[in-house]
C-alpha positions in Angstrom: 237.7 35.5 -39.6 239.0 38.5 -41.5 236.5 40.4 -43.7 236.3 39.3 -47.3 237.7 42.6 -48.6 240.8 42.2 -46.4 241.3 38.6 -47.7 241.1 39.9 -51.2 243.5 42.7 -50.5 246.1 40.4 -49.0 245.7 38.0 -51.9 246.2 40.9 -54.3 249.3 42.0 -52.4 250.6 38.5 -52.5 250.1 38.2 -56.3 251.8 41.6 -56.7 254.8 40.4 -54.8 255.1 37.2 -56.8 254.9 39.1 -60.1 258.6 39.6 -60.3 261.4 37.0 -60.1 262.9 36.3 -56.7 265.1 33.7 -54.9 262.3 31.2 -54.5 261.5 31.3 -58.2 265.2 30.8 -59.0 265.2 27.7 -56.7 262.2 26.3 -58.5 263.8 27.1 -61.9 267.0 25.3 -61.0 265.1 22.2 -60.0 262.9 22.2 -63.0 265.7 22.7 -65.5 268.4 20.8 -63.7 266.3 17.7 -62.9 262.7 17.7 -64.2 259.4 19.6 -64.2 258.1 17.2 -61.5 261.1 18.1 -59.4 260.4 21.8 -59.9 256.8 21.2 -58.9 258.0 19.4 -55.8 260.2 22.3 -54.9 257.3 24.7 -55.3 255.2 22.6 -53.0 258.0 22.5 -50.4 258.3 26.2 -50.5 254.6 26.6 -50.1 254.4 24.3 -47.2 257.3 26.0 -45.6 255.6 29.3 -46.0 252.4 28.0 -44.4 254.4 26.6 -41.4 256.1 30.0 -41.0 252.9 31.8 -41.3 251.3 29.7 -38.6 254.3 30.2 -36.3 254.4 34.0 -37.0 250.7 34.3 -36.4 250.8 32.6 -33.0 253.8 34.7 -32.0 252.3 38.0 -33.1 249.0 37.2 -31.5 250.8 36.7 -28.2 252.5 40.0 -28.6 249.3 41.8 -29.4 247.7 40.4 -26.3 250.7 41.3 -24.0 251.4 44.8 -25.3 248.6 47.1 -26.5 251.1 49.7 -27.9 252.6 47.2 -30.3 249.5 46.9 -32.4 249.5 50.5 -33.9 253.3 50.4 -34.0 253.5 47.2 -36.1 250.6 48.4 -38.3 252.5 51.6 -39.1 255.8 49.7 -39.6 254.0 47.1 -41.8 252.4 49.8 -44.0 255.8 51.5 -44.4 257.3 48.2 -45.3 254.7 47.7 -48.0 255.5 51.1 -49.4 259.2 50.3 -49.3 258.6 47.0 -51.2 256.6 48.9 -53.8 259.1 51.6 -54.3 261.9 49.1 -54.5 260.1 47.2 -57.2 259.6 50.4 -59.3 263.1 51.6 -58.7 264.5 48.3 -59.8 262.4 48.5 -63.0 263.5 52.1 -63.7 267.1 51.3 -63.1 267.0 48.3 -65.4 267.8 45.9 -62.5 266.5 42.4 -62.7 267.4 39.1 -61.1 269.3 37.0 -63.5 267.1 33.9 -63.9 269.7 31.3 -64.7 269.3 27.8 -63.4 272.0 26.5 -61.2 273.4 23.0 -61.2 271.5 20.7 -58.8 272.0 17.2 -57.6 269.2 14.8 -58.6 267.2 13.9 -55.5 264.0 12.0 -54.7 260.8 14.1 -54.8 260.2 13.7 -51.0 263.6 15.0 -50.2 263.1 18.0 -52.6 259.9 18.8 -50.8 261.6 18.7 -47.4 264.5 20.8 -48.7 262.0 23.4 -50.0 260.3 23.5 -46.5 263.7 24.0 -44.8 264.8 26.7 -47.2 261.6 28.7 -46.6 261.4 28.2 -42.8 265.1 29.0 -42.1 265.2 32.1 -44.3 265.3 35.1 -41.8 264.1 37.5 -44.5 260.9 35.5 -44.8 260.4 35.7 -41.0 260.8 39.4 -41.2 258.4 39.7 -44.1 255.6 37.9 -42.3 256.2 39.9 -39.1 255.9 43.2 -40.9 253.5 42.2 -43.7 250.6 40.8 -41.6 249.9 43.3 -38.8 248.5 46.1 -41.0 245.7 43.9 -42.2 244.6 42.7 -38.7 241.6 44.4 -37.0 241.4 43.6 -33.3 238.0 45.1 -33.0 236.2 42.6 -35.3 234.1 39.7 -34.0 235.7 37.2 -31.7 237.5 37.6 -28.4 241.0 38.7 -27.6 243.9 36.6 -28.7 241.9 33.9 -30.5 240.3 36.5 -32.8 243.7 37.9 -33.7 245.2 34.4 -34.2 242.5 33.4 -36.6 242.9 36.6 -38.7 246.7 36.2 -38.7 246.5 32.5 -39.6 244.0 33.0 -42.5 245.9 36.0 -43.9 249.3 34.4 -43.4 248.4 31.2 -45.2 247.1 33.2 -48.1 250.6 34.6 -48.8 252.4 31.4 -49.8 249.3 30.2 -51.6 249.3 33.3 -53.9 253.0 32.6 -54.7 252.3 29.0 -55.8 250.8 29.8 -59.3 253.9 31.7 -60.4 256.2 29.0 -59.0 254.3 26.2 -60.6 254.3 28.1 -63.9 258.1 28.4 -63.7 258.4 24.7 -62.8 256.3 23.7 -65.9 257.8 26.1 -68.4 261.3 26.0 -67.1 263.6 28.8 -68.1 261.6 29.7 -71.2 259.1 32.0 -69.6 261.6 33.5 -67.0 264.1 34.3 -69.7 261.5 35.8 -72.0 260.3 38.1 -69.2 263.9 39.0 -68.3 264.8 39.9 -71.9 261.5 41.7 -72.7 262.0 45.0 -71.0 258.4 46.4 -71.5 256.9 43.3 -69.9 259.4 43.3 -67.0 259.0 46.9 -66.3 255.2 46.7 -66.6 255.1 43.8 -64.1 257.4 45.7 -61.7 255.4 49.0 -62.0 252.0 47.2 -61.6 253.2 45.3 -58.6 254.9 48.2 -57.0 252.0 50.6 -57.4 249.6 48.0 -56.1 251.6 47.6 -52.9 251.8 51.4 -52.4 248.1 51.8 -53.1 247.2 49.0 -50.6 249.4 50.6 -47.9 247.8 54.1 -48.5 244.3 52.6 -48.4 245.1 50.9 -45.0 245.6 54.3 -43.4 243.3 56.7 -45.4 240.5 54.3 -46.4 240.1 55.3 -50.0 238.1 52.2 -50.8 
């Protein structure tokens, strides 16, 4: 198991990443406004389940790489930390430039809830950007020297931390599903709130990346 402080750090990073609108939030919004709140909730659940499946697959694959190639561990840790910094800077740069995703619901075809859940799973699993995110996001938080042996220890850490990421995204997706376009549009139009969220999220990610290497906390 990863240390408690690592779990809390990953949860904080996940919350920071979900603080600003993204494609998954837009998908949930479209379902909520175009069909119903329950449909929006079903899509959020589907995305969460897809994220968990992808986290499991990524964890198993990364653990195998860690076991086969010793040199890949520090390399991925460095790349992952740099990726966190890039995400943070990108969030801040978007806020300073006034950029924001236009949160407008798209027309959707009414579908059964079970089909919406399956669709959400497929959207998340088949998204190559999500695969890249997990592959770069997780390694910096893994400590191969903690209790446990070899590949199994790394797998457990990657699984626990990987599953945390989609779970931290669920609250914002569920909120969008319940409130529909009202909250998203309010945030988009209220520049101080939008910029505050972006700056808070971006600085949090940069601070986490710095702490991973310099051990400030």
